[in-house]
Structures are given as structure tokens and as C-alpha cells.
N, C-alpha and C positions, 0 to 999 in steps of 0.2 A: 530657631531664631534666624531671621534673615540678616545677611551682612549688608552693610551700607553700600549703596550703588556705586559711590565714588571709589571704594576700595577695589572693586573689580576692574576699574579702568586704570588703576595706578601702573601695572606692568606695561600696558600698551602705551600709556603716556610717556613713561620713562624710555621705552624703546624708540618711540617716535622722536623724542627729544635728543636721544643719542644719535639717531640717523641724521637728524637735521644738523647737529653740531659737526658730525663727521663730514657731511657734505660741504660745510663751510671750510673746515680745516683743509680739505683737499681742493675744492674748486676755487676758493678765493686767491691763494697764492699762484695757482696755475694761470688764472685769468690775468692777474695783475702783472706777474713777471713775464708771462708769455707775450702779452701785448706790449709791455715795456721793451722787451727784447726785440720784437718785430719792429717797433718804432725806431729803436736805435739802429737796427739793420738798414732800414730805409734811409735814415739820415746819414749814416756813416758808410753806406754801401758795402756792408760786410756780411750780407745774407749768406747763410743762416746762423752765423756765429753767435750773436747775442740772443737769438731766439732759443737756441739749444742751451746756452748758459742760463738764461732766465728760467726755462723749464726745468733744468737740472737743479737750480737753486730752489724752485718751487717744490720739486720732488723731495728734497732734503727737508725743507720746512714742514711739508705735509707729514713726512715720516716722523719727525720729532714731535709734531702736534698730536698725532695719533698715539705715539708712545706715551706721551704725558697723559692723555685722556684715559688710556688703558690703566696706567698706574693709579689715577684718581679713582677709577671704578674698582680696582682691586683693593685699594685702601679702605673703601667703604664696606667691603665684605668682612 
């Protein structure tokens, strides 16, 4: 008996969805806080203080987001 075609795509779809969400978890904070820090540095003439602070904050947020996502995945197993 042949399996349903959509069942063979399920693991690939789940992996693609995970990669997509991880990309957003990492890229979005880096983009937002990096540009916000760079903007504040140009306005306040404190280059590169706020850029580094923004990127550091984005790194912490990304780490926490990935940690939460991994916990969600482990809870499903």
C-alpha cells in the first residue's frame, strides 16, 4: 500500500518552517536593534557605543528566543 504523498513532505516542511522561524528569531532583533543603535550613535555622536549595546541586546534576545523554541520542540517529543 502506498503512503499518502503529503506524509512524505511533512519532515521537510517542518524543517523548513523551523529554519524560517530561527532566521526571524536571529535576524529581526539584530536588524532592529543594530540600526536603532547606529541611529542613536549618529544623533548623539557616541559611535559605536549604542551600536554595540543594540547588537548585544539583540544577541541576548536571539539566544532566549532560540532557547524557548528548542524547549517547545523538546516538549512535543
